[in-house]
Each structure stands twice: as C-alpha cells, then as structure tokens.
C-alpha positions in Angstrom: 48.5 105.7 61.9 49.2 103.5 58.9 50.7 104.6 55.6 51.0 102.4 52.6 53.0 102.6 49.5 52.5 101.2 46.0 55.5 99.6 44.6 55.7 100.0 40.8 56.6 103.6 39.8 56.4 104.8 43.4 59.1 102.8 45.3 60.3 100.7 42.4 61.4 103.1 39.6 63.3 103.0 36.3 66.9 104.1 36.9 67.0 105.6 33.4 64.4 108.2 34.5 64.8 108.4 38.3 67.6 108.8 40.8 67.8 105.5 42.7 69.2 104.1 45.9 72.4 102.1 45.3 71.7 98.7 43.8 72.3 95.6 45.9 75.6 93.9 45.6 76.1 90.8 43.4 74.5 88.2 43.6 71.5 89.9 45.3 71.2 92.3 42.4 70.4 89.4 40.1 67.6 88.1 42.4 66.2 91.5 43.3 66.3 93.5 40.1 64.0 96.3 41.1 65.6 99.7 41.9 64.3 101.8 44.8 63.6 105.5 44.3 66.2 107.6 45.9 65.2 108.6 49.5 63.0 105.5 50.0 65.2 104.0 52.8 65.5 107.2 54.8 61.8 108.1 54.3 60.6 104.7 55.6 63.0 104.8 58.6 61.9 108.4 59.4 58.1 107.6 59.2 58.7 104.6 61.5 60.7 106.7 63.9 57.8 109.2 64.0 55.5 106.3 65.1 53.8 105.6 61.8 53.1 102.0 60.7 54.5 101.6 57.1 52.9 99.1 54.8 53.1 98.0 51.1 49.9 97.9 49.2 50.5 96.7 45.7 48.1 95.2 43.1 51.1 93.2 41.8 51.3 89.5 42.6 54.8 89.5 43.9 55.2 87.1 46.8 55.1 88.6 50.3 58.4 86.8 51.1 60.0 88.3 48.0 59.0 91.9 49.0 60.0 91.4 52.6 63.4 90.0 51.6 64.2 92.7 49.0 63.5 95.5 51.5 65.3 93.6 54.3 68.5 93.9 52.3 68.0 97.7 52.5 67.4 97.6 56.3 63.6 98.1 56.0 61.0 96.0 57.8 57.4 96.7 56.8 54.6 96.5 59.3 52.3 94.9 56.7 52.2 93.8 53.1 49.1 93.6 50.9 49.7 92.1 47.4 47.3 91.1 44.7 46.7 87.7 46.3 45.9 89.1 49.7 43.7 91.8 48.3 41.7 89.3 46.3 41.3 86.9 49.2 40.4 89.4 51.9 38.8 92.4 50.1 37.3 91.0 46.9 36.5 87.6 48.4 33.4 86.1 46.7 31.7 89.4 46.0 29.9 89.7 42.7 30.6 93.4 42.5 34.2 94.0 41.3 35.9 96.3 43.8 38.9 98.5 43.0 42.3 97.0 43.0 43.2 98.8 46.2 40.9 99.6 49.2 43.2 101.1 51.9 40.2 101.7 54.3 39.6 98.0 54.6 43.0 97.8 56.3 42.6 101.0 58.4 45.3 102.7 56.3 45.1 106.5 56.7 47.2 107.5 53.8 48.1 105.6 50.6 50.9 106.7 48.3 50.4 105.8 44.6 51.0 107.0 41.1 47.8 105.9 39.3 45.0 108.3 38.5 42.5 105.5 38.9 43.6 105.0 42.5 43.3 108.8 43.1 39.7 108.7 41.7 38.8 105.6 43.7 40.1 107.4 46.8 37.6 110.2 46.3 34.8 107.8 45.5 35.4 105.3 48.3 36.7 107.9 50.9 40.3 107.0 51.3 43.2 109.4 51.2 45.8 109.1 48.5 49.0 111.1 47.9 50.1 111.0 44.2 53.8 110.5 43.7 54.9 109.7 40.2 57.3 111.9 38.3 60.9 112.5 39.5 60.8 114.9 42.4 63.7 115.4 44.7 61.2 116.6 47.4 58.9 113.6 47.3 59.9 112.2 50.7 59.3 115.6 52.4 55.8 115.7 50.7 55.0 112.3 52.1 56.1 113.2 55.6 54.2 116.5 55.5 51.0 114.9 54.3 51.3 112.0 56.8 51.6 114.5 59.7 48.7 116.6 58.4 46.4 113.6 58.3 47.6 112.4 61.7 46.9 115.8 63.2 43.4 115.9 61.6 42.7 112.3 62.9 43.8 113.3 66.4 41.6 116.4 66.4 38.6 114.4 65.1 39.2 111.9 67.9 39.3 114.6 70.5 36.0 116.0 69.2 34.4 112.5 69.4 35.7 112.2 73.0 34.0 115.4 74.0 30.6 114.3 72.8 
C-alpha cells in the first residue's frame, strides 16, 4: 500500500510554530533550509518497516533530486516522488479540463496526507483518501499510522471479498 505526503506545512514546517527535527549541520543547512516536522524521520521509517511504500506528492516545483537529497541526509529514502512537473506531465498532460493539483489515485496511492482544505474536498469528489494534518499536534504520527493501518485492513478485506466472487 502506498502513502504519500505533501511537503509544505505537512513535512516542512515553520520552526517558530512547530517542533522540528534537528536542523542539518553546516553547510547542509544553508543548502537545505526547510525544517522537518518533529517525528517525520521516525514516522517514515516505521511506515516502511510496516511494509508501506512512502511517497512525496507535492504541487511545488522543487526538483526531485533536491527532495531526495534533503531527505537522504535524514536517512530517509522515498519510494516515489511526484512534484509539480511530474504531475503536469503525467496527470494533466494535454487535457483541456484542468484537473486538481493532486490526484493520488492516478499513482495508486491509498492514503495522501495533506493540510489543504481543497485537497480534502477533491478527495471526496474524486474518490481518494486524505488525512488532514496541519496544526501542531504531538500525536500526528500516530494518527497517520492508525489511518494507514485502517485503510490497509479495509483494502485487504475488500480484496478477500472480490476473491470469493
């Protein structure tokens, strides 16, 4: 099962408002200025240890290599990264209809973690599951793990029912 995370205001947060992971050491902290929400490193490692694929799905146009390298310095290796460029090339393509800025179902993502109300609304309209994470919450990581396991269980039960037919 795939889980994706938005970056801005979900994994990347303002250290004046949120508790954060330790910053990278000089000179890396000059190249990678974003600060990770406290618990990000342990959460992603735990999800991967539980067998989940963990992706980034951001509407930002940060380069894939930049995202991979930043997280590599925290010991994180993502299974996939979708940025604004990839989304535009693979999802929007040459369609006349403007699609939402994120379409997790296109990438077979079972749960997307985001902070934006518009993404939550699009999830209901387009049929993808979104967990809203935005304000400071010391239990945010546990909520992600709980929701991921709930969805995995539901998907496994649905698969069993399809197999019986």
